[in-house]
KOLSE-995822 format. One record per residue: x, y, z of N, C-alpha, C in turn. Coordinates in steps of 0.001 Angstrom, whole numbers, padded with zeros to 6 digits, always signed. Atoms other than C-alpha are relative to their C-alpha. Example, Ala and Ser with C-alpha at 12.3 -4.5 7.8 and 13.67 -1.06 7.14 Angstrom:
// KOLSE-995822
+000890-001190+000000+012300-004500+007800+000900+001200+000000
-000820-001190-000060+013670-001060+007140-000770+001090+000730
// end
This chain:
// KOLSE-995822
+000604+001310-000214+032183+005157+033451-001473+000028-000357
+001416-000138+000317+028611+006423+033198-000203+000085-001503
+000111-000129+001451+029192+007382+029547+000188-001339-000674
-000244+001317+000580+030593+003947+028802-001219-000886+000172
+001206+000800-000269+027555+002368+030415-001113+000375-000960
+001056-000463+000903+025233+004521+028313+000243-000492-001415
-000318+000457+001365+027065+003629+025100-000283-001477-000137
+000201+001448+000053+026907-000048+025950-001481-000312-000103
+001437+000258+000007+023183+000120+026626-000613+000389-001336
+000604-000480+001236+022339+002152+023555+000438-000799-001207
-000464+000771+001144+024333-000143+021293-000715-001326-000124
+000744+001238+000197+021920-002982+021850-000590-000567+001260
+000567+000479-001253+020892-003350+025509+000398-001440+000248
-000519+001358-000141+023101-006391+026157-000526-000724+001231
+000518+000645-001191+021360-007005+029440-001265-000806-000272
+001168+000792+000366+018563-008764+027524+000193-001429+000478
-000129+001380-000480+017844-012209+029071+000402-000936-001118
-000492+000953+000993+019528-015089+027296-001162-000713-000667
+001001+000760+000736+017469-016745+024574-001162+000843-000493
+001104-000835+000448+015122-013776+024010+000328+000586-001361
-000249-000463+001368+014814-012990+020328-000175+001510-000087
+000161-001446+000154+015466-009317+019502-001179+000305-000905
+001124-000416+000830+012471-007531+018038+000181+001448-000403
-000074-001387+000462+011868-004268+016267-000195+000960+001156
+000255-000906-001125+010406-002707+019391+001162+000024+000964
-001117+000045-000957+013268-003912+021586+001216+000721-000564
-001157-000665+000609+015846-002645+019106-000084+001500+000173
+000174-001439-000149+014337+000805+019529-000126+000416+001459
+000246-000291-001401+014046+000523+023310+001295+000054+000789
-001180-000130-000858+016718+001765+025685-000414+000654+001311
+000493-000546-001269+015906+002250+029401+000710+001250+000457
-000715-001202-000426+018560+004934+029799-000334+001201-000865
+000221-001096+000936+017497+006960+026785-001472+000235-000293
+001402-000099+000337+013751+006405+026659-000851+000229+001243
+000910-000268-001093+010677+007056+028763-000603-001255+000598
+000598+001142-000694+008512+004818+030976-000717-000967-000935
+000704+000892+000926+006473+003452+028045+000964-001000-000622
-000994+000897+000595+009621+002013+026450+000517-001014+001023
-000469+000933-001024+010750+000512+029746-001056-001068+000279
+001086+000966-000175+007344-001121+030135-000002-001016-001136
-000045+000903+001155+007573-002550+026618+001162-000979+000148
-001179+000857-000189+011049-003890+027428-000292-001126+001000
+000380+001014-000986+009667-005681+030474-000951-001016-000625
+000992+000891+000609+006736-007100+028505+000636-000966-000990
-000662+000853+000983+009035-008445+025793+000830-001115+000647
-000740+001045-000708+010871-010474+028444-000933-001081+000560
+000977+000948-000535+007659-012329+029335+000269-001412-000507
-000241+001382+000360+008121-016078+029374+000300-000822+001241
-000302+000872-001140+009017-019066+031583+001153+000562+000842
-001058-000465-000901+011024-017985+034624+000034+001499+000174
+000000-001461-000148+010156-014297+034298-001399+000433+000416
+001275-000464-000532+007365-012723+036379-000245+001428-000490
+000234-001311+000623+006128-009859+034202-000742+000941+000937
+000793-000849-000897+003552-008581+036682+000868+000538+001153
-000876-000432-001090+006133-008465+039472+000982+001067-000485
-000949-000976+000551+008609-006615+037228-000678+001355-000207
+000743-001254+000186+005939-004019+036379-000292+000649+001341
+000253-000546-001345+005053-003646+040068+001252+000661+000555
-001254-000541-000522+008709-003085+040949+000408+001291-000713
-000311-001220+000760+009043-000456+038227-000791+001198+000547
+000869-001009-000594+006160+001486+039837-000227+001222-000912
+000292-001162+000854+005208+003670+036848-001297+000673+000444
+001247-000727-000297+002545+006328+037313-000960-000261-001160
+000910+000431+001074-000309+004800+035317-001021+001096-000281
+000946-001028+000443-002363+007301+033319-000507-000378-001382
+000508+000228+001362-004386+007410+030118+001107+000183-001028
-001069-000297+000963-001395+008914+028317+001013-001134-000064
-000987+001080-000026+000979+006156+029449-000566-001272-000628
+000617+001217+000556-001421+003303+028631-000145+000129-001507
+000146-000219+001446-002141+004825+025224+001341-000154-000706
-001318+000070+000629+001567+005176+024458+000507-001435-000110
-000448+001400+000024+002333+001559+025393-000780-000798-001042
+000826+000774+000934-000594+000129+023420+000269+000397-001451
-000294-000452+001372+000206+002269+020372+001299-000599-000517
-001255+000623+000417+003721+000821+020336-000243-001408-000526
+000350+001331+000493+002172-002619+019912-000763+000097-001320
+000791-000161+001228-000289-001387+017258+000907+000149-001216
-000846-000300+001162+002493-000090+014999+001090-001044-000227
-001100+000963+000117+004840-003034+015595-000436-001404-000399
+000487+001339+000328+002600-006007+014777+000361-000364-001433
-000291+000500+001347+003826-008063+011812-000262-001506-000019
+000261+001423+000159+003652-011623+010527+000721-000879+000996
-000802+000805-000935+006299-012829+012985-000583+000036+001411
+000403-000141-001406+004876-011467+016234-001513+000110+000200
+001444-000251-000093+001126-011299+015478-000701-000922+000998
+000600+000879-001005+000435-014231+017838+000403+000415+001419
-000552-000312-001327+002599-012944+020715-000381+001392+000498
+000180-001377-000445+002092-009179+020780-001384+000289+000592
+001298-000245-000640-001683-009164+021436-000050-000535+001433
-000022+000582-001347-001090-011434+024457+000771+000898+000971
-000795-000892-000851+001615-009104+025803-000744+001298+000283
+000747-001252-000169-000505-005995+025213-001160-000202+000968
+001145+000266-000875-003482-007610+026948+000468-000221+001442
-000555+000197-001347-001307-008654+029902+000247+001360+000654
-000211-001345-000537-000292-005011+030340-001337+000694+000265
+001322-000599-000134-003915-003907+029838-000646-000419+001315
+000572+000508-001250-005060-006136+032718+000758+000525+001221
-000800-000515-001113-002167-005044+034950-000344+001466+000282
+000290-001430-000164-002904-001357+034342-001355+000205+000678
+001343-000124-000575-006582-001863+035233+000012-000212+001515
-000078+000304-001439-005535-003163+038666+000702+001090+000807
-000762-001023-000718-003517-000061+039522-000928+001021+000655
+000843-000907-000784-004948+002251+042160-000151+001358-000699
+000269-001314+000576-006587+005411+040835-000114+000013-001511
+000105+000021+001464-006798+004231+037229-001086-000988-000437
+000964+000891+000630-009644+002732+035158-000006+000254-001507
+000055-000149+001457-009790+002071+031436-001319+000648-000427
+001188-000565+000622-012206+004167+029398-000230-000635-001364
+000342+000553+001316-013778+003466+026009+001162+000092-000975
-001098-000186+000958-010786+004852+024109+001101-001031+000190
-001026+001017-000243-008389+002422+025805-000472-001382-000455
+000552+001260+000501-010695-000495+025060+000083-000046-001525
-000096-000039+001463-010768+000622+021439+001423-000277-000486
-001396+000248+000380-006969+000556+021355+000367-001478+000103
-000313+001427-000125-006709-002993+022674-000806-000806-001021
+000783+000629+001077-009512-003954+020260+000725+000119-001332
-000762-000219+001232-007405-002466+017465+001147-001003-000114
-001105+000969+000001-004485-004709+018466-000504-001387-000362
+000564+001313+000312-006664-007820+018405-000541-000035-001434
+000518-000068+001375-008246-006657+015123+001114-000202-001019
-001138+000149+000913-004811-006445+013482+000375-001467-000176
-000362+001418+000036-004404-010149+014258-001204-000902-000259
+001190+000777+000309-007966-011224+013449-000536-000792+001182
+000438+000715-001204-008673-012292+017058-001416+000426+000371
+001383-000444-000170-012455-011913+016825-000595-000443+001335
+000555+000477-001268-013315-014065+019854+000462+000858+001167
-000527-000865-001061-011046-011980+022075-000680+001375-000038
+000668-001293+000141-012702-008829+020702-001414-000054+000578
+001344+000158-000554-016152-010138+021576+000047-000010+001524
-000129+000043-001459-014962-010865+025127+000240+001406+000561
-000243-001375-000440-013674-007302+025418-001278+000834-000065
+001277-000713+000118-017025-005992+024207-000918-000368+001170
+000785+000441-001161-018736-008083+026899+000487+000702+001266
-000589-000648-001173-016353-006612+029460-000411+001472+000069
+000422-001404+000053-017155-003060+028332-001455+000131+000448
+001423-000044-000329-020881-003791+028600-000228-000235+001488
+000147+000310-001429-020537-005328+032075+000392+001187+000873
-000475-001146-000782-018684-002220+033275-000798+001270-000270
+000842-001154+000299-021309+000096+031795+000695+001083-000800
-000717-000993+000819-018804+001819+029486-000761+000255-001299
+000654-000275+001287-020276+003600+026453+000772-000626-001150
-000604+000646+001166-019622+001707+023230-000110+000970-001174
-000014-001054+001020-018591+004109+020469-000112-000556-001416
+000012+000387+001411-018888+004088+016687+001325-000634-000402
-001319+000576+000282-015157+003309+016641+000031-001465+000420
+000078+001386-000455-015809+000147+018655-000716-000849-001037
+000786+000725+001014-018446-000921+016151+000802-000181-001278
-000795+000049+001229-016155-000108+013230+001047-001101+000074
-001042+001018-000157-013353-002304+014579-000590-001404-000046
+000613+001323-000050-015675-005230+015243-000578-000418-001344
+000645+000370+001256-017574-005103+011964+001037-000261-001094
-001066+000234+000985-014334-004898+009947+000656-001358+000198
-000647+001281-000292-012992-008000+011675-000957-001172-000185
+001006+001056+000191-016262-009953+011397-000156-000263-001485
-000058+000215+001449-015583-011361+007943-001282-000499-000622
+001174+000605+000615-018727-013412+007355-001225+000892+000183
+001194-000850-000031-022021-011660+006544-000888-000337+001189
+000829+000410-001126-023847-013703+009197+000478+000599+001307
-000564-000591-001210-021494-012513+011925-000256+001502+000046
+000208-001446+000058-021851-008927+010768-001449+000351+000332
+001408-000256-000322-025638-009132+010958-000267-000152+001491
+000138+000190-001444-025451-010509+014484+000550+001198+000760
-000637-001150-000636-023120-007675+015423-000878+001240-000121
+000859-001156+000229-025402-005057+013867-001224-000054+000919
+001183+000142-000858-028433-006430+015724+000337+000297+001455
-000402-000247-001380-026537-006329+018973+000169+001489+000266
-000227-001434-000204-025537-002701+018509-001299+000786-000082
+001296-000676+000091-029060-001695+017490-000724-000065+001342
+000713+000213-001260-030394-003132+020759+000769+000516+001216
-000847-000362-001142-027499-001947+022935-000428+001329+000612
+000393-001228-000707-028456+000601+025577+001191+000913+000273
-001183-000823-000300-024859+001783+026023+000809+000337-001250
-000668-000372+001251-024029+002390+022344-000042+001516-000136
-000116-001455+000109-022799+005991+022214+000216+000351-001469
-000065-000155+001452-023582+006957+018629+000183+001446-000452
-000307-001368+000437-022592+010622+018619+000996-000028-001159
+000907-001154+000081-022568+012708+016415-001298-000312-000740
+001170+000380+000778-025364+010726+014726-001269+000051+000860
+001259-000172-000716-029038+011141+015622-000445-001277+000696
+000408+001275-000589-029605+007446+016288+001012-001086-000355
-000955+001084+000214-027814+004116+016329-000015-000492-001435
+000084+000465+001386-029099+003215+012859+000907+000822-000913
-000842-000846+000845-027373+006204+011264+001482-000228+000274
-001401+000276-000337-024141+005502+013145+000464-001290-000666
-000330+001291+000607-024209+001908+011908+000063+000127-001526
+000028-000169+001461-025153+002870+008331+001244+000730-000493
-001182-000776+000409-022343+005438+008138+001260-000849+000072
-001169+000878-000128-019788+002914+009402+000041-001028-001120
+000066+001003+001070-020959+000288+006910+000355+000620-001352
-000347-000677+001252-020605+002852+004111+001504+000158-000131
-001460-000203+000052-016970+003532+005030+000747-001280-000351
-000664+001271+000331-016168-000180+004648-000698-000702-001171
+000612+000445+001273-018318-000572+001496-000846-001262+000138
+000908+001134-000218-020818-003050+002954-001406+000383-000481
+001224-000551+000576-023603-002024+000567-001224-000888+000209
+001137+000903-000207-025801-005126+000860-000462+000033+001448
+000360-000076-001418-025669-004913+004641-000701+001320+000315
+000686-001286-000161-026704-001254+004400-001476-000156-000351
+001401+000241+000389-029861-002374+002569-000756-000707+001120
+000638+000785-001055-030615-004876+005328-000267+000855+001239
+000177-000875-001167-030090-002318+008126-001117+001009-000261
+001040-000968+000361-032306+000185+006294-001386-000634+000114
+001283+000706-000093-035109-002387+005998-000392-000213+001457
+000257+000223-001425-034779-003194+009702-000406+001308+000684
+000301-001317-000556-034856+000506+010540-001457+000380-000271
+001380-000325+000379-038145+001013+008655-000975-000923+000736
+000883+000979-000651-039635-002190+010111-000214+000331+001474
+000113-000330-001420-038960-000914+013642-000604+001385+000240
+000730-001254-000134-040762+002352+012927+000839+001244+000129
-000863-001186-000061-037771+004718+012742-000072+000770-001321
+000079-000835+001205-038029+007625+010286+001402+000377-000478
-001318-000384+000528-035006+008137+008015+000118+001512-000135
-000262-001413+000245-033423+011579+007818+000874+000132-001250
-000780-000240+001223-031247+013144+005092+001242-000893-000033
-001190+000850-000043-028134+011257+006247-000351-001440-000356
+000427+001361+000318-030031+007955+006110-000192-000161-001496
+000255+000074+001444-031221+008637+002578+001304+000070-000806
-001268-000126+000726-027753+009718+001443+000784-001310-000011
-000761+001238-000106-026119+006535+002706-000667-001114-000802
+000708+001092+000680-028801+004185+001377-000020+000219-001510
-000036-000273+001447-028947+005927-002019+001379-000310-000573
-001362+000329+000446-025172+005626-002275+000151-001514-000153
-000077+001462+000071-025476+001889-001554-000751-000525-001222
+000792+000438+001158-028217+001458-004169+000742+000286-001303
-000756-000366+001198-026095+003281-006725+001176-000953-000216
-001163+000879+000119-023021+001173-005987-000401-001436-000354
+000496+001340+000339-025128-002000-006304-000659-000037-001365
+000581-000055+001345-026407-000824-009696-001513+000015-000017
+001470+000000-000088-030019-000486-008493-000527+001425-000164
+000335-001403+000248-030758+002866-010118-001494+000271+000129
+001444-000213-000149-034530+002347-010133-000346+000246+001471
+000226-000192-001433-034498+002004-006335+000641+001293+000493
-000663-001274-000317-032085+004944-006139-000976+001156-000228
+000907-001104+000332-034595+007227-007864-001276-000047+000839
+001172+000113-000884-037502+005878-005773+000296+000621+001360
-000396-000582-001285-035614+006820-002612+000095+001518-000081
-000110-001451+000189-034908+010278-004005-001388+000642+000006
+001381-000510+000010-038637+010783-004702-000608-000071+001397
+000532+000189-001356-039537+009425-001263+000541+001056+000948
-000642-001016-000832-037095+011833+000339-000726+001343-000143
+000713-001246+000242-038856+014794-001297-001416-000018+000565
+001373+000123-000511-042327+013513-000366-000043+000107+001521
-000075-000077-001464-041210+013287+003263+000441+001379+000493
-000331-001374-000369-040316+016984+003173+001450+000238+000344
-001435-000147-000293-036544+016469+003348+000712+000608-001199
-000730-000671+001078-034408+018843+001286+001381-000628-000173
-001349+000536+000231-031219+017506-000354+001059+000906+000613
-001120-000790-000482-027949+018612+001214+001155-000095-000999
-001140-000025+000923-024510+019093-000343+000438-001401-000407
-000391+001376+000328-023772+015368-000143-000977-000610-000995
+001011+000522+000929-027069+014506-001888+000270+000514-001412
-000285-000581+001316-026280+016909-004732+001278-000591-000600
-001261+000576+000460-022765+015522-004948-000232-001365-000647
+000327+001327+000513-024117+012011-005427-000812+000085-001286
+000846-000157+001191-026756+013146-007934+000817+000432-001213
-000826-000482+001115-024193+014983-010051+000871-001118-000563
-000822+001113+000481-021950+011920-010217-000841-000997-000786
+000900+000931+000697-024899+009719-011219-000362+000552-001377
+000339-000615+001286-025913+012167-013946+001204-000003-000936
-001203+000003+000822-022324+012404-015151+000279-001370-000569
-000283+001360+000470-021804+008669-015336-001065-000490-000974
+001067+000338+000941-025161+008398-017115+000069+000818-001277
-000215-000866+001171-023811+010915-019678-001206+000901-000258
+001133-000931+000107-026542+013480-019004+000464+001402+000389
-000562-001314-000355-024674+016795-019102-001044+001103+000126
+001020-001049-000073-027805+018907-019738-000740-000060+001331
+000671+000154-001294-029572+017491-016679+000924+000445+001129
-000972-000416-001013-026391+018070-014670+000094+001527+000055
-000052-001466+000054-026260+021707-015832-001224+000604+000674
+001232-000494-000640-029888+022215-014787+000070-000157+001510
-000112+000233-001446-029131+020708-011373+000956+001008+000640
-000948-000993-000522-026127+023000-010887-000659+001377+000122
+000706-001289-000037-028279+026027-011741-001027+000016+001128
+000995+000097-001065-030997+024818-009365+000674+000132+001370
-000733-000103-001259-028434+024419-006585+000291+001458+000340
-000315-001417-000230-027379+028036-007002-001255+000786+000360
+001262-000707-000247-031023+029191-007054-000489-000194+001430
+000490+000282-001359-031768+027531-003696+001060+000299+001060
-001017-000419-000954-028598+028893-002089+000992-001067+000388
-000959+001078-000274-026600+025680-002210+001091+000086-001080
-000983-000324+001041-023569+026976-004119+000924-001198-000262
-000886+001135+000330-021668+024214-005981+001463+000327+000309
-001410-000156-000317-018086+023721-004846+000837-000806-000994
-000894+000752+000874-015037+022244-006551-000263-001503+000123
+000306+001419-000193-016052+018884-005057-001161-000440-000880
+001149+000341+000833-019403+018946-006882+000401-000075-001477
-000448+000023+001400-017798+019843-010204+000902-001207-000276
-000925+001124+000195-015102+017212-009730-000745-001326-000114
+000769+001239+000073-017618+014440-009072-000796-000108-001283
+000695-000009+001286-019630+015463-012109+000967-000320-001131
-001006+000234+001041-016504+015565-014285+000489-001444+000031
-000426+001394-000118-015423+012187-012937-001020-000940-000637
+001044+000820+000601-018775+010683-013923-000011+000109-001516
-000014-000220+001453-018677+012239-017392+001232-000630-000643
-001241+000607+000502-015084+011067-017828-000168-001509-000137
+000233+001442+000051-016111+007495-017036-000963-000367-001126
+000932+000218+001110-018890+007859-019610+000654+000286-001355
-000737-000271+001241-016264+008969-022163-000326+001322-000659
+000390-001293+000583-017704+012463-022694+000988+001078+000438
-001049-000949-000397-014512+014525-022508-000334+001434-000400
+000417-001349+000404-016074+017461-024352-000804+000654+001129
+000785-000519-001124-018563+017866-021491+000894+000229+001219
-000953-000188-001115-015734+017416-018976+000680+001356-000108
-000700-001271+000228-013874+020347-020500-000948+001181+000214
+000982-001077-000168-017053+022442-020565-000216+000312+001476
+000272-000221-001422-017776+021950-016863+001251+000443+000756
-001236-000478-000612-014114+022449-015961+000118+001511-000202
-000066-001446+000290-014201+025858-017685-001076+000770+000762
+001086-000637-000745-017568+026679-016077+000379+000179+001465
-000427-000053-001399-016119+025892-012665+000951+001177+000218
-000973-001088-000125-013232+028321-013209-000700+001356-000142
+000747-001250+000199-015641+031009-014495-000768+000405+001252
+000796-000282-001193-017693+030692-011308+000878+000268+001225
-000911-000336-001093-014590+031340-009209+000459-001176+000829
-000481+001200-000702-013977+027732-008124+001350-000397-000573
-001322+000368+000481-010270+027019-008363+000171-001524+000027
-000190+001454+000027-009584+023430-009490+001155-000420+000899
-001058+000516-000870-007567+021409-006980+000688-001186-000676
-000786+001094+000570-005173+018506-007510-000891-001179-000390
+000895+001121+000317-008034+015971-007459-000722+000257-001309
+000708-000352+001232-009948+017805-010184+000928-000116-001212
-000972+000121+001097-006838+018091-012372+000303-001469-000304
-000328+001415+000203-006065+014416-011835-001123-000725-000728
+001146+000607+000698-009579+013429-012936+000043+000353-001487
-000085-000426+001404-009176+015469-016142+001151-000717-000714
-001183+000636+000600-005692+014077-016829-000261-001485-000239
+000281+001431+000124-006791+010493-016206-000981-000275-001131
+000985+000163+001076-009766+010913-018530+000626+000105-001377
-000653-000178+001305-007621+012183-021400+000990-001125-000292
-000930+001116+000193-004990+009470-020871-000770-001246-000421
+000813+001182+000318-007695+006779-020920-000558+000075-001422
+000548-000185+001354-009040+008256-024171+001095+000055-001060
-001103-000033+000959-005588+008246-025770+000347+001389-000487
-000287-001385+000386-005387+012057-025910+001051+000574+000964
-001023-000368-000977-002093+012516-024123+000393+001470-000088
-000357-001415+000128-001390+015989-025522-000889+000881+000876
+000919-000754-000857-004504+017289-023736+000322-000233+001470
-000377+000319-001384-003474+015501-020559+001227+000808+000410
-001215-000753-000286-000057+017182-020770-000307+001477+000237
+000390-001405-000182-001718+020611-021100-000549+000231+001409
+000559-000151-001344-003667+020075-017898+001073-000182+001068
-001097+000210-000954-000556+018784-016120+000849+001269+000106
-000786-001246-000006+001397+021900-017153-000763+001130+000672
+000825-001063-000559-001518+024143-016181-000061-000092+001528
+000084+000137-001450-001772+022693-012700+001295+000435+000677
-001277-000447-000551+001930+023319-012125+000091+001525-000014
-000004-001459+000090+001537+026911-013304-000868+000641+001078
+000920-000533-001014-001342+027396-010859+000451-000338+001426
-000534+000304-001322+000800+026113-008005-000589-001231+000658
+000554+001238-000538-001029+022793-007596+001030-001123-000159
-000990+001073+000056+001393+020005-006700-000678-001322-000361
+000588+001297+000360+000627+016679-008436+000134-000989+001149
-000116+001064-000994-000104+013737-006154+000390-001307-000693
-000479+001268+000544+000829+010097-006636-000908-000523-001109
+000939+000449+001036-002315+009436-008704+000177+000789-001290
-000282-000818+001183-001556+012338-011033+001218-000551-000735
-001230+000516+000616+001950+011005-011627-000237-001372-000633
+000256+001326+000556+000684+007479-012175-000701+000103-001353
+000702-000197+001274-001702+008686-014897+000934+000546-001075
-000924-000592+000972+000984+010788-016566+001042-001016-000468
-000986+001016+000364+003545+007958-016473-000629-001032-000930
+000729+000940+000851+000970+005603-017957-000196+000601-001389
+000217-000671+001288+000164+008150-020685+001279+000104-000815
-001287-000091+000704+003835+008680-021568+000404-001358-000574
-000323+001345+000501+004300+004916-021887-000866-000367-001199
+000922+000307+001100+001244+004631-024150+000479+000626-001304
-000469-000689+001221+002716+007177-026572+001470-000302-000291
-001364+000435+000287+006146+005512-026391+001103+000874+000556
-001006-000905-000590+007903+008228-024376+000531-000604+001306
-000430+000738-001195+009560+005771-021995+001069+000742+000793
-001038-000754-000720+012570+007963-021178-000623+001102+000862
+000682-001058-000761+010249+010795-020122-000773-000595+001177
+000727+000661-001081+008191+008350-018069+000933-000309+001161
-000988+000310-001050+011306+007228-016182+000477+001270+000687
-000426-001282-000590+012356+010853-015679-001070+000554+000935
+001098-000504-000821+008916+011706-014311-000058-000721+001346
-000068+000752-001259+009308+008963-011711+000973+000682+000963
-000995-000654-000848+012423+010713-010412-000416+001424+000355
+000513-001341-000280+010705+014102-010692-000937-000010+001204
+000891+000144-001157+008167+012837-008166+000760+000227+001296
-000801-000077-001229+010848+012447-005523+000461+001435+000264
-000507-001365-000172+012227+015936-006164-001097+000954+000467
+001127-000842-000421+008737+017371-005567-000606-000482+001322
+000462+000478-001298+008359+015472-002293-001147-000971-000056
+001091+000962+000151+005920+012884-003650+000601-001399-000151
-000567+001344+000036+006882+009286-002844-000860-000921-000861
+000788+000906+000843+005820+006795-005549-000588-001145+000821
+000527+001207-000635+003467+004070-004388+000337-001203-000886
-000376+001198+000745+003820+000479-005565-000670-000028-001370
+000706-000021+001292+001252+001037-008343+000790+000764-001048
-000807-000782+000941+003479+003677-009934+001147-000854-000542
-001107+000868+000430+006471+001311-010000-000517-001141-000868
+000553+001149+000709+004321-001606-011150-000466+000385-001403
+000473-000477+001303+002726+000417-013962+001166+000199-000959
-001152-000307+000855+006081+001598-015298+000739-001275-000405
-000701+001253+000298+007747-001819-015043-000801-000830-001004
+000851+000783+000894+004792-003532-016738+000008+000559-001419
+000015-000635+001329+004677-001017-019596+001349-000180-000705
-001331+000174+000589+008435-001236-020145+000186-001434-000496
-000142+001401+000411+008352-005029-020268-000860-000326-001204
+000878+000241+001152+005406-005060-022655+000582+000566-001288
-000657-000599+001167+007499-002860-024955+001333-000673-000302
-001256+000730+000229+010397-005334-024752+001210+000658+000621
-001108-000721-000632+012499-003028-022577+000282-000585+001386
-000228+000694-001268+013432-005573-019904+001122+000628+000821
-001126-000599-000709+016724-003884-019041-000432+001267+000730
+000491-001238-000628+015019-000537-018369-000956-000317+001155
+000922+000402-001068+012343-002313-016345+000770-000422+001246
-000825+000431-001133+015003-003935-014169+000689+001176+000683
-000602-001207-000580+016634-000532-013690-000975+000705+000944
+001018-000625-000844+013357+000800-012297-000165-000790+001300
+000114+000836-001200+013087-002152-009910+001207+000227+000911
-001212-000244-000781+016681-001573-008824-000063+001369+000666
+000171-001344-000568+015918+002121-008310-000923-000055+001217
+000944+000156-001098+012988+001118-006112+000675-000629+001220
-000663+000690-001125+015097-001246-004006+001075+000884+000629
-001022-000905-000535+017908+001314-003667-000615+001055+000922
+000714-000969-000836+015331+003708-002235-000591-000652+001245
+000571+000716-001136+014203+001009+000174-001507-000077-000029
+001454+000006+000130+010657+001106-001189-000529-001397-000314
+000793+001200+000325+008310-001934-001101+000850-001249-000234
-000862+001177+000139+011034-004538-000637-000794-001285+000224
+000808+001186-000268+008384-006928+000676-000870-000396-001186
+000822+000292+001180+006624-006761-002710+000843-000353-001228
-000892+000296+001131+009657-007577-004862-000413-001255-000756
+000359+001273+000640+008346-011084-005545-001095+000173-001050
+001055-000231+000993+005490-009561-007559+000569+000313-001381
-000657-000235+001299+007987-008617-010252+000621-001301-000480
-000524+001261+000506+008476-011843-012141+001259+000231-000832
-001239+000009+000789+011771-012632-013803+001038+000998+000523
-000998-000913-000552+013598-010226-011496+000743-000685+001119
-000840+000563-001057+016500-011431-009393+000803+001114+000630
-000725-001061-000705+017887-009164-006743+001479-000365+000092
-001447+000235-000039+021650-008814-006905+000483-000117+001438
// end
């Protein structure tokens, strides 16, 4: 009888209240086979007229801990989609408030960041601001993660500036591991590519009498470079030296890429030699960034030279370095050279990644080797590399441009059979799913 009961429950939990729409989370939830977090989610999903969620949670009497709250909130984070994005944040917040009322438990910064993440997924900026106010009122330290979530959701530049000003002035902004709040903010803005806002924060930092350090200069120089302001980039580099600050590995990395993209291989060689002289030994990352810059400048001869130099100095090229070389040769129409590097990386035990395969598939299509391109797509799977949508899109587009509509449809069918990117099928025009 007990076994029959278990089978009945696991086959769909038929005890669900009438009229409640099944959801992904509920389909995976079984009170007899799962833990307390799943049972809590099951209760929350029943929330609605005639059902007292708080009372049901009280009657369940779970032992509330950081681990349990994190597990419940994470289930909402990974389950939010277009259908439930209005409902799930409300349910998660209802549980968040209930948990806070339980004896012996109080939310910390990490739990606030999790509920902020849920609201961020749904673009609920006003609710996020209220949570930030709540954190401040309770004297909880506000972390760089908190700032990151808020600034990413604050779409308009004006809102982002207001947010930045608030964090600069905040007495409870915990900006570890950075030296000051300005560096924490600058680093976060760099990760989300807010280059113009970085300039504004830097100006504010100087105006308030704060001295920039190496990290500050690195971030601001990167922003200037990305905005195409090379004159200001070089002024900052000179200013950095005048202030007695020595470049670090990140500074050299940026400089090498700038020199490469500017097609200045001799200056790059001198910089590499200087790095070695001052005890800052170049790594594969430095060579790769230089090669990437030179590749973008179209100087493949210099790319090959620095690739060989890297190997001579005992730096083993990784998959990223090989991919940069392969992509450069494909873009230049020299597929035979790209194939040599692809074969070499396999011989050296470097497994190609999805970007390597995308470049190779593109190159094979350019030279008309469509059968090999299709075979390489399947080779990816055998090597444990799942194609991303760009790989499929590139191959389908190239096949169609060559008038091979039937082969293109076969690739789309292969993608659907694998269950990949079904939600993006509409991007393939003229394709009808059988």
